[in-house]
C-alpha positions as CSV (number, residue, x, y, z in Angstrom):
1,M,158.0,33.7,-2.0
2,R,161.2,31.7,-2.4
3,R,162.7,32.3,-5.8
4,Q,164.8,29.6,-7.6
5,F,167.4,29.6,-10.4
6,G,169.0,32.9,-9.3
7,E,165.9,35.0,-9.9
8,T,165.4,38.4,-8.2
9,R,163.7,41.7,-9.0
10,S,166.6,43.6,-7.4
11,V,168.8,45.7,-9.8
12,I,172.0,47.6,-8.9
13,A,173.1,50.1,-11.5
14,Q,175.7,52.9,-11.5
15,R,173.2,55.7,-10.6
16,H,170.2,53.8,-9.2
17,A,169.1,50.6,-7.5
18,L,165.9,48.7,-6.9
19,I,166.0,46.4,-3.9
20,S,163.1,44.0,-3.6
21,A,162.3,41.8,-0.6
22,D,163.3,38.6,-2.4
23,S,167.0,39.5,-2.0
24,H,167.0,40.9,1.5
25,E,169.9,39.8,3.7
26,V,169.7,40.1,7.5
27,T,172.8,41.4,9.2
28,P,173.6,42.4,12.8
29,M,174.0,46.1,13.5
30,P,175.8,47.9,16.4
31,N,173.3,49.8,18.7
32,W,170.4,47.5,17.6
33,P,171.0,44.4,19.7
34,G,168.5,41.6,19.1
35,S,166.9,43.2,16.0
36,R,166.9,41.9,12.5
37,I,168.5,44.5,10.2
38,V,168.3,44.7,6.4
39,V,170.5,47.4,5.0
40,V,168.9,48.4,1.7
41,I,170.9,51.6,0.8
42,S,174.4,52.4,1.9
43,P,177.6,54.3,0.9
44,Q,179.0,51.0,-0.5
45,M,176.3,51.4,-3.2
46,G,177.4,54.9,-3.9
47,A,174.9,56.7,-1.7
48,G,175.7,59.5,0.8
49,F,173.4,58.0,3.5
50,S,172.2,54.7,4.9
51,Q,168.7,53.3,4.8
52,F,167.7,50.1,6.6
53,L,164.7,48.1,7.8
54,A,164.7,47.0,11.4
55,E,162.5,44.2,12.8
56,M,162.5,44.6,16.6
57,P,161.1,41.9,18.9
58,E,159.1,43.1,21.9
59,G,161.4,44.6,24.4
60,A,164.3,45.2,22.0
61,K,166.0,48.5,22.1
62,A,168.1,50.7,19.8
63,L,170.7,53.2,21.0
64,A,171.9,56.5,19.4
65,P,174.4,56.4,16.5
66,A,177.7,58.3,16.4
67,D,177.5,61.9,17.4
68,V,177.8,63.3,13.9
69,I,174.9,61.1,12.6
70,E,171.3,62.3,12.4
71,R,168.6,59.6,12.4
72,F,165.1,59.5,10.9
73,V,162.8,56.6,11.9
74,L,159.3,55.7,10.8
75,V,157.2,52.9,12.3
76,L,155.8,50.5,9.7
77,E,154.2,48.0,12.1
78,G,153.9,47.7,15.9
79,A,154.7,50.3,18.4
80,V,157.9,51.8,20.0
81,T,158.8,54.4,22.6
82,L,161.4,57.1,21.9
83,D,163.2,58.3,25.1
84,L,164.5,61.7,24.0
85,D,166.2,63.9,26.6
86,G,164.1,62.4,29.3
87,A,160.8,62.8,27.5
88,V,159.1,59.6,26.3
89,H,157.2,59.6,23.0
90,Q,155.1,56.7,21.7
91,L,155.3,56.0,18.0
92,L,152.5,53.9,16.4
93,P,152.3,52.9,12.8
94,E,153.4,55.8,10.5
95,G,154.6,57.7,13.6
96,Y,158.0,59.1,13.0
97,A,160.9,61.1,14.5
98,L,164.0,62.9,13.3
99,V,166.7,62.9,16.0
100,P,169.4,65.4,15.2
101,A,173.1,64.5,15.4
102,G,174.5,64.4,18.9
103,V,171.1,64.0,20.7
104,A,171.0,61.1,23.1
105,H,168.0,58.8,22.7
106,E,166.8,55.3,23.0
107,I,164.1,53.4,21.0
108,R,162.3,50.5,22.6
109,A,159.8,48.2,21.1
110,T,156.7,47.8,23.3
111,K,155.5,45.1,20.9
112,A,157.0,43.4,17.9
113,S,157.7,46.2,15.4
114,R,159.1,47.0,12.0
115,L,160.8,50.3,11.2
116,V,162.5,52.1,8.3
117,V,165.5,54.1,9.4
118,L,167.5,56.7,7.5
119,E,170.9,57.9,8.8
120,K,173.4,60.4,7.5
121,A,176.2,62.7,8.6
122,F,174.7,66.0,9.4
123,M,175.9,69.0,7.4
124,P,175.7,72.2,9.5
125,L,175.1,75.6,7.9
126,D,177.1,78.6,9.1
127,G,174.8,81.0,10.9
128,A,172.0,78.5,11.3
129,E,170.9,77.0,14.6
130,H,171.2,73.2,15.2
131,P,167.9,71.5,14.3
132,E,165.6,70.4,17.1
133,P,164.0,66.9,17.3
134,V,160.9,66.4,15.4
135,V,158.2,63.9,16.4
136,G,155.0,63.4,14.5
137,S,152.7,61.2,12.4
138,V,152.1,61.1,8.7
139,E,148.4,61.5,9.0
140,A,148.8,64.7,11.0
141,Q,150.7,66.4,8.2
142,P,148.6,68.4,5.7
143,R,148.0,66.9,2.3
144,R,149.4,69.4,-0.3
145,P,148.2,69.0,-3.9
146,M,151.0,68.9,-6.5
147,S,149.1,68.5,-9.7
148,D,146.2,70.2,-11.5
149,D,144.3,67.0,-11.9
150,G,144.3,66.3,-8.1
151,L,145.9,62.9,-8.5
152,L,149.2,63.8,-6.8
153,A,149.8,65.2,-3.3
154,V,152.6,65.4,-0.8
155,R,152.8,65.3,3.0
156,K,156.0,67.0,4.2
157,L,157.3,65.4,7.5
158,L,160.0,67.9,8.4
159,P,160.1,71.7,8.8
160,L,161.2,73.6,5.6
161,E,163.8,75.6,7.4
162,E,167.5,76.2,6.7
163,R,168.8,74.4,9.8
164,F,167.5,71.1,8.4
165,D,169.8,69.5,5.8
166,C,167.3,66.9,4.5
167,E,163.7,66.5,3.5
168,V,161.5,63.5,4.1
169,N,158.1,63.3,2.5
170,V,155.2,60.9,1.7
171,M,154.1,61.1,-1.9
172,E,150.5,60.1,-2.5
173,F,149.2,59.1,-6.0
174,Q,145.6,58.3,-6.9
175,P,145.2,55.6,-9.6
176,G,146.5,57.0,-12.8
177,G,148.5,59.8,-11.1
178,S,152.1,60.5,-12.0
179,L,154.9,62.9,-11.4
180,P,154.4,65.9,-13.8
181,Y,157.8,65.6,-15.5
182,V,161.1,63.6,-15.5
183,E,163.2,65.0,-12.6
184,T,167.0,65.3,-13.1
185,H,168.9,67.1,-10.3
186,F,172.0,67.0,-8.1
187,V,170.3,65.6,-4.9
188,E,169.8,61.9,-4.3
189,H,166.8,60.0,-3.0
190,G,166.0,57.0,-0.8
191,L,162.5,55.6,-1.3
192,L,160.3,53.0,0.2
193,M,157.0,52.0,-1.4
194,L,154.4,52.1,1.4
195,N,151.2,51.1,-0.5
196,G,150.1,50.3,-4.0
197,G,152.4,50.1,-7.0
198,G,153.2,51.4,-10.5
199,V,156.1,52.0,-12.8
200,Y,159.3,53.8,-12.1
201,R,161.7,55.2,-14.7
202,L,165.3,55.3,-13.5
203,D,167.9,56.5,-16.1
204,D,166.7,54.8,-19.3
205,D,165.2,51.7,-17.5
206,W,161.6,51.1,-16.5
207,Y,160.7,49.0,-13.4
208,S,157.4,47.7,-12.0
209,V,157.4,48.5,-8.3
210,A,155.1,47.4,-5.4
211,Q,154.7,47.7,-1.6
212,G,158.0,47.0,0.2
213,D,160.3,47.9,-2.7
214,V,163.2,50.2,-2.0
215,I,164.8,52.6,-4.6
216,W,168.0,54.5,-4.5
217,M,168.3,57.4,-7.0
218,G,171.8,58.9,-7.3
219,P,172.6,62.5,-8.4
220,Y,171.4,63.3,-11.9
221,C,169.5,60.0,-12.4
222,P,166.5,60.8,-14.5
223,Q,163.4,59.7,-12.6
224,W,159.7,59.5,-13.0
225,F,156.8,57.5,-11.4
226,G,153.3,56.7,-12.5
227,A,150.7,54.8,-10.3
228,L,149.0,51.8,-11.7
229,G,146.2,49.6,-10.4
230,A,142.9,50.3,-8.7
231,T,144.3,51.5,-5.4
232,P,146.3,54.6,-4.4
233,A,150.1,54.4,-4.3
234,R,152.2,56.0,-1.6
235,Y,155.9,56.1,-1.0
236,L,158.3,57.6,1.7
237,I,161.1,59.6,0.0
238,Y,164.2,61.2,1.4
239,K,166.5,63.7,-0.2
240,N,169.5,65.7,0.9
241,W,168.3,69.3,0.8
242,N,168.9,73.0,1.4
243,R,172.7,72.9,1.1
244,D,175.0,74.3,-1.6
245,P,176.3,71.4,-3.9
246,L,179.8,72.6,-3.2
247,A,179.5,72.3,0.6
248,G,181.0,69.3,2.3
C-alpha cells in the first residue's frame, strides 16, 4: 500500500530498528546481477552483519561474496539451485543453506524467487575446524519446545558446534505464546517475520509486527515478543554465537 504524507512503520533507533515493507528501497548489489536487492540491516545501521532481501527473476544468478564472508540464504518463494563445489542442490520454499567463508558457489533461480540473505565476516576459533556447508529445510528440523505451556518452540537450522560462529533459528509461537522473559545480552539479532504477528518490545518501545517486518536488535537491547491473533507466528532469527565477547 502506498503511504502518503511521510508515513512509515519503520523506526531506526540507537540499539534497534524495525524495517517495514512500506519503506523498502531497491538497490543494485555486486554479485547479484539482475536481482532486486533491499538491504534491511547493515553495518551503517550499527550492525555487525548484513541482511537483505533478494528478488531473483527466472534465470538470474548470484555469485559468492568476498572470501572472508560467510553467507546464509533461505528461500521465501520460488526455487533456486545452489552449485556448491560441483554438487547441485535444489532449494524450495523454506529450504536454506549456510555457505562458509571462502567456499565457491553459485545460486541460480529456476523460477522467479525471493530470498532472505545474511552475510557476515567469519570469526575463526583457534583449534576448531573450518565449518562445512549446511543445506537443509526448516520443516526437516525437529521442533523443540521452549515453554512449559507448549506455546513456544524453536527449530535450530545450524549445528550447535564450536566451529560455527553464528546461530540461525525459526521461532514458532502459538496464539498467545510469548518469550518467557525479557532478554538482555551482548549478542545481536537479525529477524524476519515469516508468518503471523504480535507485539515486540525493543528497549522501552513496543511495536506491532507482522509478516515481512524486519528487526535489528543490537547488543544489550532489552527484547521480548508475544504472539497475537488467531494464527501462529513464526520468525527467522540470526545471532552471533559461540565466541568470546573480547574476540575480534
